[in-house]
DOFI-305241 format. One line per field, with one value per residue (C-alpha): residue number from 0; x, y, z. Coordinates in Angstrom, 2 decimals. Each point is the difference from the previous one (the first is absolute). Example, Ala and Ser with C-alpha at 12.3 -4.5 7.8 and 13.67 -1.06 7.14 Angstrom:
# DOFI-305241
nr = c(0;1)
X = c(12.30;1.37)
Y = c(-4.50;3.44)
Z = c(7.80;-0.66)
END
This chain:
# DOFI-305241
nr = c(0;1;2;3;4;5;6;7;8;9;10;11;12;13;14;15;16;17;18;19;20;21;22;23;24;25;26;27;28;29;30;31;32;33;34;35;36;37;38;39;40;41;42;43;44;45;46;47;48;49;50;51;52;53;54;55;56;57;58;59;60;61;62;63;64;65;66;67;68;69;70;71;72;73;74;75;76;77;78;79;80;81;82;83;84;85;86;87;88;89;90;91;92;93;94;95;96;97;98;99;100;101;102;103;104;105;106;107;108;109;110;111;112;113;114;115;116;117;118;119;120;121;122;123;124;125;126;127;128;129;130;131;132;133;134;135;136;137;138;139;140;141;142;143;144;145;146;147;148;149;150;151;152;153;154;155;156;157;158;159;160;161;162;163;164;165;166;167;168;169;170;171;172;173;174;175;176;177;178;179;180;181;182;183;184;185;186;187;188;189;190;191;192;193;194;195;196;197;198;199;200;201;202;203;204;205;206;207;208;209;210;211;212;213;214;215;216;217;218;219;220;221;222;223;224;225;226;227;228;229;230;231;232;233;234;235;236;237;238;239;240;241;242;243;244;245;246;247;248;249;250;251;252;253;254;255;256;257;258;259;260;261;262;263;264;265;266;267;268;269;270;271;272;273;274;275;276;277;278;279;280;281;282;283;284;285;286;287;288;289;290;291;292;293;294;295;296;297;298;299;300;301;302;303;304;305;306;307;308;309;310;311;312;313;314;315;316;317;318;319;320;321;322;323;324;325;326;327;328;329;330;331;332;333;334;335;336;337;338;339;340;341;342;343;344;345;346;347;348;349;350;351;352;353;354;355;356;357;358;359;360;361;362;363;364;365;366;367;368;369;370;371;372;373;374;375;376;377;378;379;380;381;382;383;384;385;386;387)
X = c(12.47;-1.86;1.51;-2.13;-0.34;-1.84;-2.59;-0.66;-0.26;-2.50;-2.18;0.18;-2.09;-3.65;-2.68;-0.09;3.54;-0.05;2.45;-1.37;0.21;2.29;2.07;3.50;0.97;2.37;-2.71;-2.42;2.35;0.82;-3.57;-0.67;-0.72;-0.97;1.60;-1.51;2.81;-0.94;0.26;1.97;2.95;2.27;3.46;1.80;-1.02;2.04;0.47;-3.30;-1.82;1.97;-2.13;-2.99;1.04;-3.40;-0.66;-1.61;-1.24;1.92;-1.34;2.76;-1.22;-0.16;3.02;3.52;2.09;3.24;0.50;-1.78;0.37;1.86;-2.67;1.97;-1.85;-3.36;0.24;-3.75;-0.83;-2.23;-1.03;2.23;-1.32;2.72;-1.64;0.73;3.26;3.47;1.45;2.65;0.95;-1.63;1.99;-0.23;-2.78;1.86;-1.09;-3.68;-0.39;-3.73;-0.78;-2.96;-0.83;2.51;-1.12;2.74;-1.87;0.75;3.64;3.28;0.96;1.62;0.81;-2.10;2.52;0.65;-2.96;1.94;-1.02;-3.69;-1.09;-3.62;-0.50;-3.32;-0.54;2.54;-1.20;2.71;-1.99;0.67;3.60;1.49;3.00;2.34;-1.14;0.74;0.40;-2.27;-0.54;2.48;-0.32;2.65;-0.29;1.10;-2.72;-2.69;1.00;-0.10;-3.57;-1.32;-1.61;-1.90;-0.79;-3.64;-0.52;2.45;-0.62;2.57;-2.21;1.43;3.70;0.95;0.21;0.34;0.37;-1.23;2.12;1.90;-3.10;-0.84;1.32;-2.88;-2.33;-2.17;-1.35;-3.70;0.04;2.30;-0.31;2.20;-2.07;1.41;3.27;1.54;-0.83;-0.41;0.89;-3.04;2.15;2.05;-3.16;-1.41;3.22;0.05;-3.64;-0.50;1.99;-1.94;-2.73;-1.47;-0.27;-3.60;0.49;2.11;0.26;1.70;-1.81;2.24;2.43;0.43;-0.97;-3.54;-0.57;0.70;-2.80;-1.95;2.12;-2.52;-0.90;3.65;0.83;-2.96;1.29;3.52;-1.09;-2.45;-1.17;-0.29;-3.15;0.71;1.83;0.59;-2.63;-2.72;-1.28;0.23;-3.21;0.17;-1.73;2.61;2.88;-1.37;-0.72;3.47;1.78;-2.03;0.75;3.70;0.16;-1.72;2.41;2.97;-1.28;-0.34;3.45;1.56;-1.78;1.18;3.57;-0.14;-1.36;2.67;2.67;-1.11;-0.40;3.46;1.46;-1.60;1.23;3.57;-0.13;-1.45;0.75;2.41;-2.50;-2.78;-0.43;-0.85;-3.66;-0.78;0.10;-3.30;0.20;-1.94;-1.27;2.02;-1.71;-0.97;2.41;-0.74;-1.68;1.56;-2.20;0.27;0.75;0.53;-2.17;1.94;-0.24;2.28;1.66;-2.03;-3.35;1.13;0.82;-3.45;-1.74;2.16;-0.91;-3.73;0.45;1.48;-2.94;-2.58;1.61;-2.22;-3.22;1.04;0.76;-3.49;0.31;1.77;3.59;1.74;3.67;1.53;3.50;1.03;3.55;1.62;2.86;1.45;-2.98;-2.70;-2.79;-1.03;-3.11;-1.63;-3.47;-0.47;-0.49;-3.67;-1.22;-0.70;2.17;-1.36;-1.03;-0.83;-1.70;-2.28;-0.98;-0.87;-1.87;-2.15;-1.07;-3.49;-0.29;-0.97;0.56;3.18;0.36;1.74;3.61;1.13;3.32;2.79;2.32;3.63;3.18;3.11;3.52;2.43;3.40;-0.66;-3.65;-2.97;-3.11;-3.59;-2.60;-3.14;0.82;-2.83;0.07;0.80;3.18;1.51;2.03;1.80;3.29;0.27)
Y = c(31.64;-1.93;-2.46;-2.53;0.84;-1.43;2.76;-0.81;-3.69;0.72;1.94;-2.83;-2.43;-0.81;0.92;-3.55;0.26;3.25;0.55;-0.78;2.49;-2.00;-1.41;1.11;0.90;-2.92;-2.45;1.62;-0.27;-3.58;-1.20;1.72;-2.39;2.43;3.27;2.32;2.28;0.45;3.32;1.78;1.12;-2.28;-0.42;-1.56;-2.59;0.20;-2.31;0.90;-2.55;-2.73;0.58;-1.51;-3.57;-1.57;1.88;-2.23;2.48;3.12;2.52;2.21;0.55;3.39;1.39;0.99;-2.90;-0.57;-3.52;-2.68;0.84;-2.30;-2.01;-2.70;0.78;-0.51;-3.68;-0.54;1.97;-1.91;2.86;2.80;2.76;2.08;1.05;3.31;0.91;0.45;-3.38;-1.31;-3.31;-2.82;-0.31;-0.20;-2.62;-3.09;0.29;0.07;-3.75;0.18;2.40;-1.16;3.02;2.43;3.04;1.82;1.37;3.43;0.19;-0.04;-3.65;-1.80;-3.43;-2.33;-1.15;-0.12;-2.24;-3.18;-0.17;0.69;-3.61;0.86;2.75;-0.53;3.30;2.13;3.19;1.78;1.57;3.21;0.66;3.30;-1.22;1.74;-0.13;-3.33;-1.98;-2.75;-1.78;-2.81;-3.10;-1.51;-3.79;-0.73;2.26;-1.58;-3.49;1.00;1.28;-2.44;-2.35;2.72;2.74;0.04;3.51;1.79;3.45;1.01;2.25;2.94;-0.90;-0.17;-3.80;-1.76;-3.43;-1.79;-3.10;0.78;-0.50;-3.50;-1.39;1.67;-2.95;0.71;3.34;0.63;3.43;1.51;3.64;0.66;2.57;3.06;-1.63;-0.97;-3.71;-1.43;-3.70;-2.27;-3.14;1.34;1.01;-3.50;-1.51;2.25;-0.04;-3.57;-1.11;2.22;-2.48;2.15;3.19;1.27;3.68;1.44;3.58;0.62;3.02;2.58;-2.52;-0.41;-3.67;1.01;1.04;-3.46;-2.12;-2.08;1.44;-0.58;-3.54;-0.97;1.30;-1.85;-3.20;0.68;0.48;-2.80;1.35;3.66;1.73;3.68;1.33;3.74;0.73;-2.09;-3.25;-3.16;-2.01;-3.70;-0.71;1.94;-1.65;-3.52;0.63;1.44;-2.75;-2.71;1.60;0.22;-3.63;-1.19;2.00;-1.44;-3.53;0.74;1.54;-3.07;-2.29;2.09;0.00;-3.77;-0.44;2.24;-1.82;-3.35;1.43;1.57;-3.40;-1.63;2.81;-0.42;-3.72;0.18;3.48;-1.20;-2.52;2.46;1.52;3.55;0.61;-0.09;3.30;0.88;0.03;3.05;-0.04;2.05;3.11;-0.04;1.74;3.61;0.73;2.91;2.92;-0.56;-3.05;0.04;-2.58;-2.64;-3.45;-2.98;-1.17;-3.20;1.75;2.62;-2.75;-1.56;3.31;0.66;-3.41;0.65;3.38;-1.50;-2.40;2.78;2.55;-0.93;0.57;3.41;1.74;1.60;1.79;3.27;-0.44;2.22;0.39;-1.08;-0.83;-2.67;0.01;-2.59;0.71;-2.60;-2.31;2.68;0.67;3.66;1.06;3.25;0.57;1.21;3.65;-0.16;-2.36;1.02;-1.69;-3.31;-0.21;-3.40;1.56;2.07;-3.11;-1.96;2.89;0.54;-3.67;-0.77;-2.47;-3.51;0.63;-0.17;2.54;-0.87;0.89;2.76;-0.58;2.41;0.67;0.11;0.14;-1.94;0.72;-2.77;0.18;0.21;-1.20;2.33;-1.87;1.00;-2.03;0.09;-0.76;-1.07;1.00;-3.51;0.11;2.78;-1.63;2.05;-1.34;-0.74)
Z = c(42.77;2.67;2.41;1.77;3.69;3.01;-0.21;-3.65;0.84;2.74;-2.41;-2.53;2.00;-0.29;2.47;1.33;1.37;1.91;2.79;3.43;2.79;2.28;-2.90;-0.85;-3.54;-0.23;1.04;-2.40;-3.00;0.90;-0.31;-3.33;-2.90;-2.81;-0.98;-2.61;-1.13;-3.65;-1.80;2.72;-2.17;2.04;-1.47;3.00;2.56;3.19;2.96;1.61;-2.12;1.71;3.09;-1.81;0.67;-0.74;-3.22;-2.65;-2.63;-1.06;-2.50;-1.40;-3.54;-1.75;1.78;-1.11;1.24;-1.90;1.38;1.95;3.71;2.38;1.77;1.79;3.25;-1.65;-0.72;0.46;-3.14;-2.41;-2.34;-1.22;-2.27;-1.69;-3.28;-1.73;1.65;-1.54;0.93;-2.43;1.56;1.95;3.22;3.81;-0.14;1.13;3.69;-1.02;-0.25;0.77;-2.81;-2.12;-2.18;-1.47;-2.02;-1.93;-3.02;-1.43;1.07;-1.98;0.45;-2.94;1.50;2.14;2.58;3.73;0.82;0.72;3.67;-0.53;-0.01;0.83;-2.55;-1.80;-1.87;-1.83;-1.68;-1.95;-2.85;-1.97;0.96;-1.16;-1.94;-2.45;-3.65;-1.68;3.22;1.30;3.28;0.67;2.20;2.24;-0.46;3.56;1.40;-2.16;1.01;3.69;-0.17;-2.63;2.50;1.90;-2.52;-1.11;-1.45;-2.28;-1.46;-2.63;-2.12;-1.92;0.17;-3.72;0.13;-3.34;1.59;3.13;-0.43;3.22;2.16;-1.24;3.30;1.86;-0.44;3.06;-1.24;0.40;-1.63;-2.60;-1.02;-3.04;-1.84;-1.79;-1.03;-3.36;-0.12;-3.52;0.11;0.43;0.08;2.89;1.82;-0.45;1.34;3.09;1.10;-1.14;3.06;2.43;0.85;2.79;-2.04;0.04;-0.90;-2.82;-1.26;-3.35;-1.38;-1.63;-1.49;-3.78;0.17;0.98;-3.63;-1.39;-1.43;2.53;2.81;2.77;-1.11;-0.29;3.48;1.52;-1.54;1.32;3.62;0.74;3.41;-0.97;1.28;-0.74;-3.06;-0.36;2.60;-1.68;1.40;-2.08;-0.08;0.68;-3.32;-1.97;1.81;-0.54;-3.67;-0.69;1.90;-1.78;-3.35;0.86;1.17;-3.20;-2.12;1.87;-0.62;-3.71;-0.04;1.59;-2.44;-2.92;1.29;0.48;-3.49;-1.47;1.96;-1.37;-3.46;0.09;0.97;-3.00;-2.18;1.20;-0.76;-3.45;-1.16;-2.66;-1.38;-0.57;-3.42;-0.71;-0.75;-3.73;-1.76;-1.58;-3.81;-1.09;-3.63;-2.38;-1.27;-3.70;-2.34;-0.66;-3.26;-1.86;-0.80;-3.80;-2.12;-3.75;-1.75;-1.89;-1.50;0.37;-3.23;-0.26;0.28;-2.51;-2.53;0.43;-0.57;-3.07;-1.47;0.44;-1.61;-3.20;-0.34;0.27;-2.40;-2.94;1.94;1.32;-3.36;-0.22;3.33;0.63;1.01;2.36;0.39;3.27;0.82;2.38;1.17;2.08;2.25;2.32;-0.59;0.80;-2.54;-0.19;-1.93;-1.01;-1.51;-3.55;-0.64;-1.06;2.71;3.57;2.61;1.16;3.69;1.41;3.03;-2.28;-1.95;3.13;1.62;-3.12;-0.28;1.45;2.88;-0.98;-3.69;-2.03;-2.77;-3.22;0.19;-2.33;-1.71;0.63;-2.88;0.99;-2.04;1.05;-0.99;0.85;-1.62;-3.80;0.32;-0.28;0.94;0.68;1.79;2.12;3.63;2.28;3.66;1.06;-2.07;2.12;2.73;2.62;1.23;3.64)
END
């Protein structure tokens, strides 16, 4: 454990402020403006520091401080460096009304508070706080409102933040470092940084929203005066092109909304008078044809064939007759060839006929049995009619 003493203070000065030979220690400490007390394992700052009345810059980072030291006698401080200590709360800073830069990164702070009196604070660095698992950095609204008009640089990187909505009141920011957090909402980001008209540098690397499509282009459109995004400069050509494209899209969007608004009004007025669009009448598919159909003759055609058969019986007595039975059931004529004659095939007859020449038709002897009649006749091919 190391306590800050006068001897340690004297050794923490630069070579430009050495003690003069005829100068007392009190006079020497009073004219000091910079103290370099970093990495000295200091865990307590006593009353000796109050002797440095004109101190403007104090380096106390990389020590073991458990709290911010009482510095009400050092009201001329403009820069205070307290990174990488074990500080849990922001306190004892109200007397430092001239403070411009405050560095508190790498501590154990969970709430940004206690800065109500720092009306001239321009930079606040509170990145990478060592917090319990599951906790995130919180913001006191009263503190943010108090420093909103003066704060220009805010570093809140690595603090498990899933939202930055609380800092939307900081409209005078020039730089915002919010990398390595848990930000996912692009709409919220657009709402927050869209009101920061002076913002020229923004760091968001390490957040889930960086993996979204067109992330860089969308952020450039959100912040119209942005010059540096995630450490990379934005060219003037890229910015102009993206802003022109965005403006053109907004114009088209407004026109479309206006058109839809007018169209919706017409629809509300005449919705009941409009008819449904006609239903297209598709042609009906043809009926399926069964795989097999028994040949048959209607009754009228059968009577005509029977009449012609009776008139030709006398001429057919010299030819060989063959027995065939024709039975009708339910108006269907069924035939079978005679025993000594090969079955008649219409396809064979047509296939065997030469092209361009008609062969003489050969009669086919068939025997009909209809009721008590037993008739024989020669039936030409044209006399065979298939029922449909």
